[in-house]
Steps between C-alpha positions, in 0.01 A plus 500: 500500500622842400516747801360836374547836666193690624540731200492207266188356674329834442552490126197443274481167313521580134264209425222668691572836344415357158135451608326826414136628477529422127617143548840335488759729356813353333669826408417740786462466876320698769700696753521334846252754635253446215529119529430520882207722439350286218544166675331628825211653298432157350417347846381803698141455376486138607293534828322262722153573636469592866336163588811299434666364820821660628723197433409472137521875458855516649616230274368674187626848597839350569510366142415844358774664712769246397395523136628857478847376576512319168633825369825419676491118461319350205472158665263645767215482244530123477523472886189722546305303238580174664412616844179641366385154402569382861280781636203343332476220762555757780201695377288183468580394852422844643169518317416135603538583868304820479225334289442226761496732794706298749364144433489262206296186472625176332253217411623144498387337174431157642246600775443874458646564847594868545833617642515866611861638491640822636578742221649791684825402339592257222709258700202312681354448144811339373526299821148350451563424133795285607274281712317194384167676519635802318622293206149354463307819523378781278491866576161664549490820303381772740159405651464228233359272399765486221831320580823479302806288513751699705869414583607848634742554219483742212280281279260439789477867577438584138222230482346651810511855367326390181234306701437793725440734204793723575662468156315596178534415131527169312808594308658611824489133610758429237709800601489394859601144415801632305592731788502214744737312276731797481486531868603135540783556254624791716474286820666197340728637211674287254678783313579868525315770315503875441199726454447852380334788691187465279467139614526596864257794465246266340537239780456776759197643323344152480581439867337828600185405302497142652532629851232772465262247341551263800373779716202563276630803295532456123750734317367781279656436150671186644665240277365199703233584762361815341225705647174529297578696180310792360269452212439798269210576269636410162383538137601232253431614138553317169449551130407279211863430414565353844697785647426564868545796746491493874468813715349630817136594476564839654641594162173446316381857547767656278260567210472307170815407311558408138426126460297463815205403291680189380561367851285287721575474866407352844558634849658262756622519859849342488873527568630791293738759638703640205694747718681217668489265207254253655258353254313169489600361161171307483282810493481505120389129514223554761218249496186571704451137587854349516809623667761614258662787703774441756323718751125508588321711248143627501278591202331837546362617159499434115576441243416827338654816355742716679243773515243276669772373738587859593134567574455192710819568697398857565159389637609207713847608609621144596788499752821314529521225761749253640508124455707208622623279213652234720321170580214563270236224454418395147220266364615287203258292292580165314223372286495258200879519457516873508690686777371854547701794616470601871210703620431706806287317757234773506481490114476120492215522767290706250536275200186376316416125548630406158841635598533304825548153357812292555758467772600809687828561686547776762871598509680759711775676301654844459446511124244337277754313288644335809150368584446392140830315484434319826158384378635381168764298684225345715308399196792367297681351795827685410755630746347336808269790601272425808130574494474593866696756708824666409645355181861398544561535132354830401383835639140404571281331768204283426187591697225284355380315192155379388180609328416868496225472758741324743796748490334834405262705724237654278445775752861630460430706191639852556365816341823516299453149377142576392624796299767286333247230417270754345740528201694235310821702435835382371751760403724249312516140383848439636366287785255232387220457748542127493752250361480112466663308770509126517448311825795294635 
């Protein structure tokens, strides 16, 4: 080991200086002062909500503090990234103890005998799990009656958090699984590795989202556990040649423009925020009956001319709202060899009798294509998807399957669904409403 002077230890690491607000620079570097400012700004906004326990908060804040010293030693980014993965289990343990309020209950599988264990700290729980009774028991989640297999380790804590409803998102299940594998790699390394500052920042950002979600607080604009996102009032217009335009309905009142008479349009409530480059790519393929958009989208008016749209918008003044796109429930129909695209539950509940035939699957997923792929795999027997519970193969969970009257509540038709069922609207033919699928 080379012994460095204090002055040498204070020197900025050139590798860190090459990471700039514009990305990785090969020909220029930031000054030490600018590099220190920039790196600290990257993590300054990663805050935990006040509800988080002191122990987890201290561990996270310590990582943010140490991260800044990567300006002096590039290897610190890898160290912080690795330790951040270890904080996941710390956070889960803290939340577990707080959730159960001092006592946990285990139920022995063979005779349903209950064992109440002190949960003011984690040690008594681990002690019980090492006993013969503990090895044969399942953990009761909160007040029950649901129980889960629980070994006190990271995978058991994750299984508990999912069962308790503390974690959201079907795609996040896959991310959580990979994160646990990375944590195990850190705890039991087989080789050395070196990460960049951007890798470390992403890990810290994901960790902050994970911790806040454990305490019931989704992250506005988050990558994983995002808070409900804003839906705007949007106009989708098209011409006979197939060209489309999408813009905010508030711009309808600008007076007639050349070529307006050649356009037809609809008004939707959907994800469209051009100022920050957020747009649902499925808006131009909206279907009033089937789900083609990535985010929940409501039909409001149309089709008609831009002038008529402007009049309707001025009279009704529909307002933006917020909607959660994680863990949505879709209804998918399979009838006479045809697999139909996913529908909203409230839309499926309002279908006419002739559209209710066949086998229906209720699937929880974040996006309609995830639900469709899962159902297709169930029908064809591919990839080993499971029909009930969280699918270990894909990003979906099976809820129920059977005839329409067994799985759909006719009384669940919402006003929005009735409005969408009042028209039979398809903005494009890109997504076929049904495709042939052969049973396994």
